[in-house]
C-alpha positions in Angstrom: 19.0 -2.4 10.5 16.2 -1.1 12.7 13.6 -3.8 12.9 10.5 -4.4 15.0 10.3 -7.2 17.5 7.5 -8.9 15.6 8.6 -10.1 12.2 5.1 -11.0 11.2 4.1 -7.3 11.2 6.7 -6.3 8.6 4.4 -6.3 5.5 2.6 -3.3 6.9 5.4 -1.3 8.5 8.0 -0.2 5.9 7.6 3.5 4.9 7.2 4.3 1.2 7.9 8.0 1.0 8.9 9.4 -2.5 11.9 11.5 -2.9 9.7 14.6 -3.3 7.9 13.8 0.0 11.2 13.2 1.8 12.5 16.5 0.6 9.4 18.2 1.9 9.9 16.6 5.3 13.5 17.8 5.6 12.4 21.3 4.7 9.2 21.4 6.9 10.5 19.6 9.9 14.2 20.6 10.0 14.2 23.9 8.1 16.8 22.9 5.5 16.6 23.5 1.8 17.3 20.2 -0.1 19.4 20.4 -3.2 19.7 16.7 -3.9 18.2 13.5 -2.4 18.5 9.8 -3.1 17.3 6.6 -1.3 19.7 4.4 0.7 19.4 0.7 1.2 17.4 -0.3 4.3 15.8 -3.3 6.0 12.4 -2.2 7.1 12.9 1.5 7.7 13.5 4.1 4.9 16.7 6.1 4.6 17.7 9.0 2.3 21.0 10.6 1.6 20.2 14.3 1.6 22.3 17.2 0.3 21.3 20.7 1.4 22.0 24.2 0.1 24.0 26.7 2.1 22.1 29.7 3.4 23.2 32.8 5.2 22.2 31.0 8.4 24.0 27.7 7.7 27.4 28.9 6.2 29.5 26.6 8.4 27.2 23.6 9.1 27.2 20.2 7.4 25.7 19.9 3.9 25.1 16.2 3.8 22.7 14.3 6.0 20.8 11.0 6.3 17.0 11.3 6.7 15.7 8.2 8.7 12.0 7.4 8.6 11.2 4.6 11.1 8.6 2.0 10.3 5.2 2.2 11.9 6.0 -0.5 14.6 9.2 1.3 15.7 7.4 4.6 15.6 5.1 3.3 18.4 8.1 3.2 20.7 9.5 6.8 20.6 11.3 6.3 23.9 13.5 3.6 22.3 14.5 5.9 19.4 15.1 8.7 21.9 17.5 6.6 23.9 19.3 5.5 20.7 19.7 9.1 19.7 21.1 10.1 23.1 23.5 7.2 22.9 24.7 8.3 19.4 25.3 11.8 20.9 27.0 10.4 24.0 29.4 8.3 22.0 30.3 11.1 19.6 31.1 13.3 22.7 33.3 10.4 23.9 35.3 10.5 20.6 33.6 7.7 18.6 32.9 8.3 14.9 29.1 8.5 15.2 26.8 10.9 13.5 25.5 14.2 14.9 21.7 14.2 15.6 20.0 17.3 14.2 17.2 19.0 16.0 13.9 19.9 14.5 12.7 23.4 14.2 10.8 22.8 17.4 14.2 21.8 19.1 13.3 18.1 19.3 15.4 15.0 18.3 12.5 13.4 16.4 9.2 14.4 14.8 6.1 12.2 14.3 4.6 12.7 10.9 1.4 11.2 9.6 0.3 10.2 6.1 -3.1 9.4 4.8 -3.2 6.6 2.2 -6.9 6.8 1.8 -7.6 3.6 3.7 -5.6 4.4 6.9 -3.5 7.0 8.6 0.0 5.9 9.4 2.5 7.7 11.7 6.3 7.6 11.3 9.1 8.9 13.4 11.5 11.1 11.5 15.1 11.9 12.4 18.0 13.7 10.6 21.6 12.6 11.2 24.8 14.0 9.7 26.2 11.9 6.8 29.4 10.1 7.8 32.4 9.8 5.3 33.9 6.6 4.2 33.2 3.2 2.6 31.6 0.2 4.1 34.2 -2.4 5.0 32.2 -4.8 2.8 33.8 -3.0 -0.1 37.5 -3.4 0.8 39.9 -6.3 1.6 40.0 -6.6 5.4 43.4 -6.9 6.9 44.2 -8.5 10.2 45.1 -5.1 11.5 41.7 -3.7 10.6 39.9 -6.8 12.1 41.9 -6.1 15.4 40.9 -2.5 15.3 37.2 -3.4 14.8 37.3 -5.8 17.7 38.9 -3.2 19.9 36.3 -0.6 18.8 33.5 -3.1 19.8 35.1 -3.5 23.2 35.6 0.2 23.7 32.0 0.9 22.7 30.5 -1.5 25.2 32.9 -0.3 27.9 32.1 3.4 27.3 28.3 2.7 27.4 28.7 1.5 31.0 28.9 5.2 31.8 25.7 6.1 29.9 22.7 7.1 31.9 19.2 7.9 30.8 15.8 7.8 32.6 14.4 5.6 29.9 17.4 3.3 29.5 15.3 0.3 30.7 13.5 0.3 27.3 16.7 -1.4 26.0 15.6 -4.6 27.9 13.9 -5.9 24.8 13.0 -9.4 26.0 11.4 -10.7 22.8 13.5 -8.8 20.4 14.2 -11.3 17.6 17.7 -9.9 17.0 18.9 -10.1 20.6 21.4 -13.0 20.5 19.8 -14.8 23.5 16.6 -15.2 21.4 18.1 -17.7 18.9 15.4 -20.2 20.0 12.7 -17.8 18.7 13.9 -18.7 15.2 12.0 -22.0 15.5 8.7 -20.4 14.2 10.4 -19.2 11.1 12.2 -22.4 10.0 9.4 -23.0 7.4 11.1 -20.4 5.3 14.1 -22.8 4.7 12.0 -25.6 3.4 13.3 -29.2 4.0 17.0 -28.7 3.5 20.5 -29.3 4.9 20.4 -25.7 6.0 17.3 -26.3 8.1 18.9 -29.3 9.7 22.0 -27.3 10.7 19.9 -24.4 12.2 17.7 -26.9 14.1 20.9 -28.5 15.6 22.3 -25.0 16.5 19.1 -24.1 18.3 19.1 -27.2 20.3 22.7 -26.8 21.3 22.1 -23.1 22.1 19.3 -24.0 24.5 21.4 -26.5 26.4 24.8 -24.9 26.3 24.2 -21.1 26.1 20.9 -20.3 27.7 21.9 -22.2 30.8 25.0 -20.0 31.2 23.5 -16.6 30.7 23.8 -16.0 34.5 27.6 -16.4 34.2 28.0 -13.8 31.4 28.7 -10.1 32.2 25.8 -7.9 31.1 26.1 -4.6 29.2 24.4 -2.6 26.5 25.2 -3.9 23.0 25.3 -2.1 19.7 24.2 -5.5 18.4 24.8 -4.9 14.7 28.4 -4.1 14.0 28.2 -5.6 10.5 30.3 -5.1 7.4 27.8 -2.4 6.1 27.5 -0.5 9.4 31.2 0.2 9.8 32.8 2.8 7.5 36.5 3.1 6.8 38.8 5.6 5.1 42.3 5.1 3.8 45.0 6.7 5.9 47.9 5.9 3.6 48.6 4.1 0.4 51.4 1.7 -0.2 52.5 -0.7 -2.9 51.0 -3.6 -0.9 47.7 -1.7 -0.5 46.0 1.0 1.5 45.8 1.1 5.3 42.4 1.9 6.7 40.9 3.2 9.9 37.3 3.3 11.0 35.6 6.6 10.1 32.0 5.8 11.0 29.6 3.6 13.0 26.1 3.4 11.7 22.7 2.1 12.7 22.0 1.8 16.4 18.5 0.4 15.8 19.3 -3.0 17.2 20.7 -1.8 20.6 19.6 -3.8 23.6 20.8 -5.2 26.8 23.0 -8.2 26.2 26.5 -9.3 27.2 30.1 -8.5 26.3 30.4 -11.9 24.6 27.4 -11.2 22.5 29.0 -8.1 21.0 32.3 -9.9 20.0 30.4 -12.9 18.6 28.2 -10.7 16.5 31.2 -8.7 15.2 33.1 -11.9 14.4 30.2 -13.3 12.4 29.7 -10.3 10.3 33.5 -9.8 9.6 33.5 -13.4 8.3 31.0 -12.7 5.6 33.3 -11.1 3.0 36.6 -12.6 4.2 38.7 -14.9 1.9 39.8 -16.8 5.0 36.7 -16.6 7.3 37.8 -19.1 9.9 40.8 -16.9 10.8 38.8 -13.8 11.3 37.6 -14.6 14.8 41.1 -14.6 16.4 41.9 -11.1 15.2 38.6 -9.6 16.3 38.8 -11.4 19.6 42.3 -10.1 20.3 41.2 -6.6 19.7 38.1 -7.0 21.9 40.1 -8.6 24.7 42.6 -5.8 24.6 39.8 -3.8 26.2 37.6 -6.5 27.8 39.2 -9.9 28.4 36.5 -12.6 28.3 36.1 -15.1 31.1 36.6 -18.8 30.4 32.8 -19.4 30.4 32.3 -16.5 27.9 35.0 -17.9 25.7 33.5 -21.3 25.8 30.2 -20.0 24.5 31.7 -18.0 21.6 31.5 -20.7 19.0 27.8 -21.3 19.5 27.1 -17.6 19.7 28.7 -17.0 16.3 26.8 -19.9 14.9 23.6 -18.5 16.5 24.1 -15.1 14.9 24.6 -16.8 11.5 21.3 -18.6 12.0 19.5 -15.4 13.1 20.7 -13.5 10.0 20.1 -16.3 7.5 16.7 -17.5 8.8 15.3 -14.0 9.2 16.5 -13.0 5.8 14.8 -16.0 4.2 11.6 -15.2 6.1 11.7 -11.5 5.2 12.3 -12.3 1.5 9.0 -14.1 1.4 7.4 -10.9 2.8 9.4 -8.4 0.8 10.6 -10.0 -2.5 11.2 -6.6 -3.9 13.9 -6.1 -1.3 15.6 -9.5 -1.9 19.0 -8.2 -3.0 19.5 -6.2 0.2 18.0 -8.9 2.5 20.1 -11.7 1.1 23.6 -10.0 1.5 24.6 -12.3 4.3 23.2 -15.4 2.6 25.6 -15.1 -0.4 28.4 -16.6 1.7 26.7 -17.1 5.2 25.3 -20.6 4.6 28.7 -21.8 3.4 30.5 -20.3 6.4 28.0 -21.7 8.9 28.2 -25.2 7.4 32.0 -25.1 7.4 32.1 -24.1 11.1 29.6 -26.7 12.0 31.3 -29.5 10.1 34.7 -28.6 11.6 33.3 -28.5 15.1 33.8 -26.2 18.1 37.1 -27.5 19.2 38.8 -27.1 15.9 37.4 -23.7 15.2 38.3 -22.5 18.8 41.9 -23.7 18.3 42.3 -21.4 15.3 40.6 -18.4 17.0 42.4 -18.7 20.3 45.8 -19.5 18.8 45.5 -16.4 16.6 44.4 -14.3 19.6 47.4 -15.6 21.7 49.8 -14.5 18.9 49.0 -10.9 19.8 50.3 -11.5 23.3 53.7 -12.3 21.9 53.7 -9.4 19.5 53.6 -11.7 16.5 50.1 -11.5 15.0 49.2 -14.4 12.7 
């Protein structure tokens, strides 16, 4: 989900290209002949699944792509999208299942296109990525083995990005980015979207605890670049074998680098745990498997582990509050915006009611079981 830092600007920013206009963009900007195009779900950008026809010049290239049209706010920061594109290419070269970034006819990674609505001229950054195979993990039952693999993937990704260099990398220091996990307190100005409810009371309590027990410890966390959105729709999987007890899956794609920013190792694992809980039938047991996978690459320090519970609660709050706020701005996109809310409020309330000590005991005991070779 690529989103601007300022939520209040959203009503004006989402692109609204028709399929015909999108096809024309692919042909004029990237020189590919479109045979089929259809829209994909998106938060406040616009994405299309594009199939292209083979030509004598493209006999061995891919035939499926994703056209990404950034909203007008994101399009004002081309250096951020440039860095994201270079990171996608860097990770692919390092063996991660990320897309390939296609170059324009002018040999650039992006193109800025303008449209005239009659009342104003709006500019949008356009990119074309190869389409990755697989199904979102939201669509399959997630096994402990897959949760462990996803946690390990998150750790390897952050570790690999330590080696990434780019002259504009500092643009990932997005201090007021609403989706950076350290900015949970910024949710206060959007609490009105929850009305007067038990949900609002919980979020208010989480924010206060976050200020006192997380923000005061940021200096003790180890910094890194975070993907920041390893959710159950941004990780694709494919079956590697079928068995009577069910298929075994492996990760076949990592999507959507639009929320990348400087953060901390513990942010990445907390965000991943929260999103893996969404579709799980036993959500409180998810954290231990993800944590064990992550710590097989990057063991957390005691201070980082101690913050994990509130960080997961904080990410639930970010997702749920921002979705409620965005639904008021974009009621037509409610089904996509409220994916997390279907189970998220229930999970957050359950975690909060159980308390940090009880939840940590489940997570840490499960993670320890991998040390003995007997995963729970």
